[in-house]
C-alpha positions as CSV (number, residue, x, y, z in Angstrom):
1,E,-11.1,8.0,-142.8
2,T,-10.9,8.5,-146.4
3,K,-7.7,10.1,-148.6
4,L,-9.1,12.9,-151.0
5,P,-7.6,13.4,-154.3
6,K,-6.5,17.4,-154.8
7,V,-8.8,19.8,-153.9
8,D,-8.5,23.6,-154.7
9,N,-8.5,26.0,-151.6
10,L,-9.1,23.3,-149.4
11,K,-7.3,23.7,-146.1
12,P,-6.9,21.3,-143.0
13,N,-10.2,21.7,-140.4
14,M,-12.4,22.5,-142.9
15,I,-15.8,21.3,-142.2
16,A,-16.6,18.8,-144.6
17,K,-20.3,16.5,-145.2
18,L,-20.0,13.0,-145.5
19,K,-22.9,10.9,-146.9
20,I,-22.2,7.5,-147.0
21,V,-24.1,4.9,-149.3
22,D,-25.8,2.4,-146.8
23,Y,-28.0,1.1,-149.1
24,E,-28.7,0.7,-152.5
25,N,-31.4,-0.8,-155.5
26,K,-30.6,0.1,-159.1
27,S,-34.5,-0.8,-159.9
28,A,-36.5,0.4,-157.4
29,I,-39.5,2.7,-157.8
30,S,-39.1,5.9,-155.6
31,V,-40.8,9.1,-155.8
32,N,-40.5,12.1,-153.7
33,S,-42.0,12.2,-149.9
34,N,-43.7,15.3,-150.6
35,S,-45.9,13.2,-153.1
36,V,-46.8,11.1,-150.2
37,Q,-50.8,11.2,-149.1
38,T,-52.3,9.0,-146.4
39,T,-56.2,8.1,-145.9
40,E,-58.3,6.8,-143.0
41,S,-59.6,3.7,-145.4
42,G,-59.4,1.4,-142.2
43,S,-58.1,-0.2,-139.3
44,F,-55.0,-2.8,-138.9
45,V,-55.6,-5.5,-136.1
46,E,-53.4,-8.3,-135.3
47,V,-54.5,-11.3,-134.4
48,A,-52.7,-13.6,-131.5
49,T,-53.7,-17.4,-130.2
50,V,-53.4,-17.5,-126.5
51,K,-51.9,-20.6,-125.7
52,K,-49.5,-22.0,-122.7
53,G,-45.5,-21.5,-123.5
54,L,-42.8,-20.0,-121.9
55,F,-42.7,-17.0,-120.0
56,Q,-39.7,-15.0,-118.7
57,S,-39.9,-11.7,-117.0
58,F,-36.4,-9.6,-117.9
59,I,-34.7,-6.5,-115.9
60,S,-33.7,-4.1,-118.8
61,I,-30.4,-2.2,-118.1
62,E,-28.7,0.0,-120.2
63,G,-24.7,-1.2,-120.7
64,V,-22.1,-0.8,-123.7
65,A,-20.1,-3.1,-125.6
66,D,-16.2,-3.2,-124.0
67,A,-12.8,-4.6,-125.6
68,N,-11.0,-6.1,-122.6
69,E,-7.5,-5.0,-124.4
70,S,-7.9,-1.6,-125.5
71,T,-4.9,0.6,-124.5
72,I,-3.8,4.1,-126.1
73,A,0.3,4.2,-127.2
74,T,1.9,7.5,-125.7
75,P,5.6,8.7,-126.4
76,K,8.0,7.8,-123.6
77,V,10.1,11.1,-124.2
78,P,9.3,14.4,-125.6
79,G,10.8,15.3,-129.5
80,T,9.8,15.9,-133.0
81,V,7.7,12.8,-134.6
82,I,10.2,12.4,-137.8
83,R,8.4,8.8,-138.9
84,V,4.7,7.0,-138.7
85,M,5.0,3.8,-139.9
86,V,1.7,2.7,-139.6
87,Q,-2.0,3.7,-140.9
88,P,-5.4,3.1,-138.9
89,G,-7.1,0.0,-139.6
90,T,-3.9,-1.9,-139.5
91,Q,-3.3,-5.1,-137.6
92,V,-0.3,-4.5,-135.2
93,S,1.6,-6.9,-132.8
94,A,2.7,-5.9,-129.1
95,G,6.2,-4.3,-129.8
96,Q,5.8,-3.1,-133.0
97,I,7.1,0.2,-133.7
98,L,4.3,2.7,-134.9
99,A,6.2,6.1,-135.2
100,Q,9.7,7.4,-134.4
101,L,10.8,10.5,-132.8
102,D,13.7,12.5,-133.6
103,N,17.0,11.4,-131.8
104,T,20.0,13.1,-134.2
105,A,21.9,14.2,-131.0
106,I,21.5,10.7,-128.6
107,S,22.3,8.9,-131.8
108,Q,25.7,11.1,-132.1
109,G,26.7,10.3,-128.6
110,K,26.2,6.3,-129.5
111,N,28.3,6.8,-132.7
112,E,31.1,8.2,-129.9
113,L,30.9,5.2,-127.5
114,N,31.3,2.9,-130.4
115,Q,34.5,4.6,-131.5
116,Q,35.9,4.4,-127.7
117,L,34.8,0.7,-127.0
118,A,36.5,-0.3,-130.2
119,F,39.9,1.6,-129.0
120,V,39.6,0.2,-125.8
121,T,38.9,-3.4,-126.9
122,T,42.0,-2.9,-129.1
123,L,44.1,-2.1,-126.1
124,F,42.4,-4.6,-123.7
125,E,43.2,-7.6,-126.0
126,K,46.5,-6.6,-126.2
127,Q,47.2,-6.4,-122.3
128,K,45.3,-10.0,-122.4
129,R,47.8,-11.5,-124.6
130,L,50.7,-9.5,-122.8
131,W,49.1,-10.7,-120.0
132,E,48.8,-14.3,-120.7
133,K,52.6,-14.4,-121.5
134,G,53.3,-12.5,-118.1
135,V,54.2,-9.5,-119.8
136,G,52.8,-6.6,-117.3
137,T,50.7,-6.0,-114.4
138,E,47.5,-7.8,-113.1
139,V,46.7,-3.7,-112.7
140,Q,47.1,-3.3,-116.0
141,Y,44.8,-6.4,-117.2
142,L,42.3,-5.9,-114.7
143,S,41.9,-1.9,-115.6
144,A,41.7,-2.2,-119.3
145,K,39.1,-5.2,-118.8
146,N,37.1,-2.5,-116.3
147,Q,37.2,0.4,-118.7
148,K,36.1,-1.9,-121.6
149,E,33.1,-3.6,-119.2
150,A,32.0,0.1,-118.5
151,L,32.1,0.9,-122.0
152,E,29.7,-1.9,-123.0
153,K,27.2,-0.9,-119.7
154,S,27.1,2.8,-121.2
155,L,26.4,1.8,-124.5
156,R,23.9,-0.9,-123.4
157,T,22.3,1.7,-121.1
158,L,22.7,4.5,-124.6
159,E,20.8,1.6,-126.9
160,A,18.0,1.6,-124.3
161,Q,17.6,5.3,-124.1
162,I,17.4,5.5,-127.8
163,D,15.3,3.3,-128.0
164,M,12.5,5.1,-125.9
165,Y,12.5,7.4,-129.1
166,N,10.5,4.6,-130.4
167,I,6.2,5.1,-129.8
168,K,5.3,1.3,-129.7
169,A,1.9,-0.8,-129.7
170,P,1.1,-1.7,-126.0
171,I,-0.8,-5.3,-127.4
172,S,-1.6,-6.7,-130.8
173,G,-5.0,-6.2,-132.4
174,T,-6.4,-3.2,-134.6
175,L,-5.2,0.3,-134.6
176,E,-8.1,2.4,-134.5
177,S,-6.9,5.8,-134.9
178,A,-3.2,7.4,-135.7
179,D,-3.3,10.8,-134.8
180,A,1.4,11.2,-134.8
181,K,1.9,13.5,-137.9
182,V,5.7,13.8,-139.4
183,G,6.6,17.2,-137.6
184,Q,4.4,17.5,-134.2
185,A,6.0,17.9,-131.0
186,V,4.8,15.3,-128.6
187,A,5.2,15.2,-125.0
188,P,5.1,12.0,-122.8
189,G,1.5,10.8,-122.1
190,M,0.0,12.2,-125.4
191,P,-2.0,9.7,-126.6
192,L,-1.6,9.4,-130.4
193,F,-2.4,6.0,-131.1
194,R,-5.2,3.8,-129.9
195,V,-4.7,-0.3,-130.4
196,V,-8.1,-2.6,-129.7
197,N,-8.2,-6.2,-129.6
198,M,-11.4,-7.4,-130.9
199,A,-10.8,-11.5,-130.2
200,N,-11.7,-10.8,-126.5
201,I,-14.9,-8.6,-126.2
202,K,-17.5,-8.2,-123.5
203,A,-21.0,-6.3,-122.4
204,K,-20.7,-4.4,-119.2
205,A,-23.5,-2.4,-116.8
206,D,-24.3,-0.9,-114.1
207,V,-27.1,-2.4,-112.2
208,A,-29.4,-0.8,-109.5
209,E,-28.3,-2.5,-106.0
210,S,-31.9,-3.1,-105.8
211,H,-31.2,-6.2,-107.9
212,S,-28.4,-7.8,-106.3
213,K,-30.3,-10.4,-104.6
214,K,-32.2,-11.7,-108.1
215,I,-29.0,-11.1,-110.3
216,K,-25.3,-13.7,-110.2
217,A,-23.1,-15.0,-112.3
218,G,-24.5,-17.8,-115.0
219,D,-27.6,-16.3,-115.1
220,Q,-29.2,-16.0,-118.5
221,I,-29.1,-12.2,-120.5
222,K,-30.1,-11.6,-123.4
223,I,-28.3,-8.8,-125.7
224,Y,-29.5,-6.1,-127.7
225,F,-27.8,-3.9,-130.1
226,P,-30.0,-1.5,-131.1
227,D,-27.7,-0.2,-133.7
228,L,-27.1,-3.3,-135.4
229,K,-30.5,-4.6,-135.3
230,S,-29.3,-7.9,-133.6
231,E,-30.4,-10.0,-130.6
232,I,-27.8,-12.7,-128.9
233,E,-28.2,-14.9,-126.3
234,S,-25.7,-15.3,-123.1
235,R,-24.4,-16.0,-119.5
236,I,-23.0,-13.2,-116.6
237,S,-19.5,-14.0,-116.7
238,F,-18.9,-11.3,-113.4
239,A,-21.3,-9.8,-111.2
240,A,-19.8,-7.8,-108.9
241,K,-20.3,-8.2,-105.2
242,Y,-19.1,-4.9,-104.7
243,I,-21.9,-1.5,-104.3
244,D,-20.3,1.8,-106.0
245,P,-21.0,4.1,-103.1
246,L,-21.8,7.1,-105.4
247,N,-24.3,5.5,-107.9
248,R,-25.6,2.4,-105.3
249,T,-25.0,0.2,-108.2
250,F,-22.8,-3.1,-108.9
251,R,-21.1,-4.4,-112.1
252,V,-22.3,-7.1,-114.5
253,E,-20.4,-8.2,-117.4
254,T,-21.1,-11.0,-120.0
255,K,-18.5,-12.6,-122.4
256,L,-19.6,-11.9,-126.4
257,P,-19.2,-14.0,-129.2
258,K,-18.3,-12.7,-132.4
259,V,-20.7,-10.3,-133.7
260,D,-20.3,-8.6,-137.4
261,N,-19.4,-4.5,-137.0
262,L,-19.7,-4.4,-133.3
263,K,-17.5,-1.7,-132.2
264,P,-16.2,-1.1,-128.5
265,N,-18.9,1.6,-126.4
266,M,-21.5,0.9,-128.5
267,I,-25.1,0.9,-126.6
268,A,-26.5,-2.4,-125.5
269,K,-29.6,-3.1,-124.0
270,L,-29.3,-6.0,-121.2
271,K,-32.1,-8.1,-120.4
272,I,-31.4,-10.4,-117.6
273,V,-34.1,-13.3,-116.7
274,D,-35.6,-12.9,-113.4
275,Y,-38.2,-15.3,-113.6
276,E,-39.3,-18.1,-115.7
277,N,-42.3,-20.6,-116.4
278,K,-42.3,-22.9,-119.0
279,S,-45.9,-23.0,-118.9
280,A,-47.9,-19.6,-118.7
281,I,-50.6,-18.9,-120.5
282,S,-49.7,-15.2,-121.6
283,V,-50.3,-12.4,-124.2
284,N,-48.8,-9.5,-125.3
285,S,-49.2,-5.9,-123.2
286,N,-50.2,-4.3,-126.1
287,S,-53.0,-6.6,-126.7
288,V,-54.5,-5.7,-123.0
289,Q,-56.8,-2.7,-123.3
290,T,-57.9,-0.7,-120.5
291,T,-61.8,0.9,-120.1
292,E,-63.6,2.7,-117.3
293,S,-65.3,-0.9,-116.6
294,G,-62.2,-2.8,-116.1
């Protein structure tokens, strides 16, 4: 999101073309791509030394990054949003109020209960003093006490109902989206806020059941993020023992260290080691050519 200055004739939901600078060089020499020509002046070759070394065979699967704690905040009661307390990107804690709904009607009931409670409390205190001096009956004292305690319970119930008009963060983390707007009519279950805790993130993928014998928890794994162009090494933290009957796969997961710019649901290429030889003679598969004679 980006805040805009005043733009004449701008209307909500108008299409906007955003151009985000991802590279900048103030002293670069550049030409128009249409001016570039190529010629066939030679062939490029690559030379590699053949020697013994580590050879690993991988099972390659596609997965995604996923936050263990990623959830939405929804209203508990229907109402109208009168205040939004936070903006996207804010760090929030569990139980923090994110937005408030209009609770005018129910708040008026609280004021009436407070007034009744103050009156009943005064009667109870007077009846209590009389009872301690031996004036009045026990029934009168117990009746005043019961009225006071009943109103206190009603007040606590009403306060709990009023609190339901606050939309709160279910977990601690970063507020990734805030779709609530002042004046918006909302209902229970509407996803108004998304909170993600990036302190505990993992990569997960579904693996074909044909590999179930080769993969287990603790196996070495390499995770490559194409969008970030970075690769990390880890070990499988979880390999399911249950095969999904719909797609004949089982779930594998691996915990991830902190990775800069990593976002939930980013594509991850998982390479699981299924064979390893520390003294093998190997060459890159691109170096192997096949002709009609072999």
